[in-house]
C-alpha positions in Angstrom: 10.9 -7.3 -30.5 11.5 -9.6 -27.6 10.4 -8.0 -24.3 13.6 -9.2 -22.5 15.8 -7.1 -24.8 17.8 -4.1 -23.6 16.2 -1.8 -26.1 14.3 0.2 -23.5 17.0 0.7 -20.9 17.0 4.4 -21.9 13.3 4.7 -21.0 12.8 7.8 -18.9 11.1 7.0 -15.6 9.1 10.0 -14.8 8.1 8.7 -11.4 11.7 8.6 -10.0 12.0 12.2 -8.9 9.7 13.5 -6.2 8.2 16.3 -8.2 7.5 13.9 -11.0 5.6 11.6 -8.7 2.6 13.9 -9.2 2.6 13.6 -13.0 -0.7 11.9 -13.8 -0.8 12.6 -17.5 2.1 12.5 -20.0 2.9 12.1 -23.7 5.3 9.5 -25.0 6.6 7.9 -28.2 5.8 4.3 -28.9 9.1 2.4 -29.3 7.5 -1.0 -29.9 4.3 -3.0 -29.5 3.7 -6.7 -29.7 1.1 -9.3 -28.8 1.9 -12.2 -26.6 -0.7 -14.7 -25.3 -3.8 -12.8 -24.3 -2.0 -9.6 -23.7 -0.8 -6.7 -25.9 2.4 -5.0 -24.8 3.5 -1.4 -25.4 7.0 0.0 -24.8 7.5 3.7 -24.6 10.4 6.1 -24.6 9.1 7.6 -21.3 6.5 6.6 -18.7 4.9 7.8 -15.5 3.5 4.3 -14.8 5.3 2.7 -11.9 5.9 -1.0 -12.7 5.2 -3.6 -10.0 8.2 -3.9 -7.7 9.4 -3.4 -4.1 6.2 -5.0 -2.7 4.0 -2.4 -4.5 1.4 -3.1 -7.2 1.7 -1.3 -10.6 -0.1 1.9 -11.4 -3.5 1.9 -13.0 -4.7 4.0 -15.9 -4.8 4.1 -19.6 -2.7 4.6 -22.8 -4.4 6.3 -25.8 -7.7 5.5 -24.1 -6.9 1.8 -23.7 -7.0 0.4 -20.1 -3.6 -0.5 -18.7 -4.0 -3.8 -16.9 -0.4 -4.4 -15.9 3.1 -2.7 -15.9 6.3 -4.8 -15.5 10.0 -4.1 -15.7 12.4 -6.9 -16.8 16.0 -6.5 -17.8 15.6 -2.8 -18.1 12.5 -3.0 -20.3 9.2 -1.6 -19.1 6.1 -3.1 -20.7 2.6 -1.8 -20.4 -0.1 -4.4 -20.9 -3.1 -2.8 -22.5 -6.6 -4.1 -23.2 -7.8 -3.7 -26.8 -11.2 -5.4 -26.3 -13.1 -2.1 -26.5 -11.7 -1.5 -30.0 -13.8 -4.5 -31.3 -11.1 -5.4 -33.9 -10.5 -1.8 -35.1 -6.8 -0.8 -35.6 -5.0 0.1 -32.4 -3.0 3.4 -32.0 0.3 1.8 -30.9 2.3 1.9 -34.1 6.1 2.4 -33.7 6.9 6.1 -33.6 3.4 7.2 -32.7 2.8 9.7 -29.9 0.3 8.5 -27.3 -1.1 10.0 -24.1 -0.9 8.1 -20.8 -3.3 8.9 -18.0 -2.8 7.5 -14.5 -5.5 6.8 -11.9 -4.4 9.8 -9.8 -6.4 8.8 -6.7 -4.8 5.4 -6.6 -1.3 6.7 -7.3 -1.5 9.4 -4.5 -3.0 7.0 -2.0 -0.1 4.6 -2.6 2.4 7.4 -2.2 0.7 8.2 1.1 0.9 4.6 2.3 4.4 3.9 1.1 5.8 7.1 2.7 3.9 6.2 5.9 5.5 2.7 5.8 8.9 4.3 5.6 8.2 6.4 8.7 6.9 3.4 10.7 9.8 1.2 9.6 12.3 3.9 10.4 11.0 4.3 13.9 10.9 0.5 14.5 14.5 0.2 13.3 15.7 3.1 15.4 13.9 2.1 18.6 14.3 -1.7 18.5 16.8 -2.5 15.7 14.2 -4.7 13.9 14.4 -4.9 10.1 11.5 -4.7 7.7 11.7 -8.1 6.0 8.4 -8.0 4.1 6.2 -5.3 2.6 3.0 -5.5 0.6 1.1 -2.5 -0.8 -1.9 -3.6 -2.8 -5.4 -2.1 -3.3 -6.5 -0.8 0.0 -4.3 -3.1 2.0 -0.8 -2.6 3.5 1.2 -5.1 5.5 4.6 -4.8 7.2 6.7 -7.7 8.5 9.4 -7.2 11.1 11.9 -9.7 12.4 11.1 -9.0 16.0 8.0 -9.0 18.2 6.1 -5.8 19.2 3.3 -5.3 21.7 0.1 -3.2 21.3 1.5 -0.6 23.7 4.7 -0.4 21.7 2.7 -0.1 18.5 0.6 2.7 20.0 3.8 4.6 20.9 5.2 4.0 17.4 2.0 5.3 15.9 2.0 8.4 18.0 5.6 9.3 16.9 4.8 8.5 13.3 1.8 10.9 13.3 4.0 13.6 15.0 6.4 13.3 12.0 3.4 13.7 9.7 2.2 16.8 11.6 5.7 18.3 11.4 5.4 18.3 7.6 9.0 17.3 7.0 10.5 17.1 3.5 10.7 13.8 1.7 13.4 13.5 -1.0 14.2 10.7 -3.4 17.6 10.9 -5.1 20.6 8.9 -6.3 23.6 9.7 -4.1 27.1 9.5 -5.5 29.1 6.3 -4.7 31.1 8.4 -2.2 28.0 9.7 -0.5 26.5 6.2 -0.4 29.6 4.8 1.2 29.4 7.2 4.1 25.6 6.7 4.6 23.7 4.5 7.0 20.5 3.5 5.4 17.9 0.7 5.5 17.8 -1.8 2.6 16.4 -5.3 2.1 19.2 -6.2 -0.4 22.9 -5.6 -0.3 23.1 -2.9 -3.0 26.3 -1.1 -4.0 25.4 0.9 -7.1 22.4 2.6 -8.7 20.8 3.0 -5.2 17.9 5.4 -5.0 17.6 6.8 -1.5 14.4 8.1 0.0 15.1 10.5 2.9 12.4 11.6 5.3 13.4 14.8 7.1 16.3 17.1 6.6 19.8 16.2 5.6 21.1 17.1 9.0 18.4 15.3 11.0 16.8 12.6 8.9 14.0 10.5 10.4 14.7 7.7 7.9 17.0 6.8 5.1 15.9 3.9 2.9 16.7 2.4 -0.5 13.5 2.4 -2.5 12.3 2.6 -6.1 8.7 3.8 -5.6 7.1 7.2 -5.8 6.6 9.2 -2.6 5.0 12.3 -1.3 7.0 15.6 -1.2 6.1 16.4 2.5 5.0 14.2 5.3 2.0 16.4 5.9 0.5 15.0 2.7 0.2 11.6 4.3 -2.6 13.0 6.6 -2.8 10.1 9.0 -1.1 6.8 9.8 -3.0 4.1 11.6 -1.7 0.7 12.7 -4.5 -1.8 12.7 -4.3 -5.6 13.4 -1.0 -7.4 14.1 0.0 -11.0 14.5 3.1 -13.0 15.4 4.6 -14.1 12.1 7.7 -16.2 11.4 9.3 -15.2 14.7 8.5 -11.6 14.3 5.3 -9.6 13.7 3.1 -8.7 10.8 1.3 -5.4 11.0 -1.6 -4.2 8.9 -1.5 -0.4 8.5 -3.3 2.3 6.5 -2.5 5.9 5.8 -4.1 8.9 4.2 -7.3 8.5 2.2 -7.3 4.7 2.8 -7.2 5.2 6.6 -10.0 7.7 6.3 -12.1 5.3 4.3 -11.4 2.5 6.8 -12.4 4.8 9.7 -15.7 5.7 8.0 -16.5 2.0 7.4 -15.7 1.2 11.1 -17.7 4.2 12.3 -20.7 3.1 10.3 -20.5 -0.4 11.7 -20.2 0.9 15.3 -23.1 3.4 14.8 -25.3 0.6 13.4 -24.6 -1.7 16.4 -25.1 1.1 18.8 -28.5 1.9 17.3 -29.5 -1.7 17.4 -28.6 -2.0 21.1 -30.0 1.4 22.0 -26.7 2.6 23.5 -24.2 5.4 22.9 -21.4 4.5 20.4 -18.8 4.6 23.2 -20.9 2.1 25.1 -21.1 -0.5 22.3 -18.7 -2.9 24.1 -20.8 -2.7 27.3 -24.0 -3.1 25.4 -22.5 -6.1 23.5 -21.4 -7.7 26.8 -24.9 -7.2 28.2 -26.5 -8.7 25.1 -24.2 -11.7 25.2 -25.1 -12.3 28.9 -28.8 -12.1 28.0 -28.4 -14.6 25.2 -26.5 -17.0 27.4 -29.2 -16.7 30.1 -31.9 -17.4 27.4 -29.9 -20.4 26.2 -29.8 -21.9 29.7 -33.5 -21.2 30.1 -34.3 -22.9 26.8 -32.1 -25.9 27.8 -33.9 -26.3 31.1 -37.3 -26.0 29.4 -36.3 -28.6 26.8 -35.3 -31.0 29.6 -38.6 -30.6 31.3 -40.5 -31.1 28.0 -38.5 -34.4 27.4 -39.3 -35.5 31.0 -43.1 -34.8 30.5 -43.0 -36.6 27.2 -41.4 -39.7 28.6 -43.9 -39.7 31.5 -46.8 -39.5 29.1 -45.5 -42.4 27.1 
């Protein structure tokens, strides 16, 4: 079957409802399977694998023990690209009508939910305070970037970060749902595209006092407390606005541990306390500069003595 057909428009997307975002293992029926190029594609009647979209990479995991290397959706069809190399030519399990088990990389899925929900909080605050739109979003493997169409300073970002983490600490509900056309018409929400139907809304906070309303297709956490931490890292001016690197949850913790280890190593090498690393570095840099000047002066004297001897 051609992967661009409409055969799988009825595929149940298990990741669309909040409670199903935590499904890391599922059974499904194979609707079709076919080889194309170097890949082998599997189509299912239901899936918990989130396909690449909305700036987010596809889920990782396996189907019937075969690694899933990619998941894409096109014209209503979700295809899972699987690797069969470990079968060494043995028959594969993806015959039409067969039941297979899918297993997601749970740690990666949850980390991405933490970061995507954290991005919504940040973007909601920026839009409310400054009216800037999120015009670019990338959520890869351990890296998250946000692009806004307006410039922000470090002090402003610090204040945004404080408010975002207060929302995390409040453990507010996060709900993903499809409002009726009437509800959507009376709703003010963020969206990159001008959507009019089939709009999935992610609401952070209560219905009476939402912190953010945004059109989004990705899985999210159930409560903001599950995000754990939101940290805004580097930022640069980009296309008339600003690009921000951020991390949340387990990725933010991993980044902090890496930075802590680096600072601890530098502090030990300079024999200073960790909070004095900058002072120690400035002192070391001054000493290096002084030695460079001394070496330069000695080299000049050596050249003078050499010329005199000649």
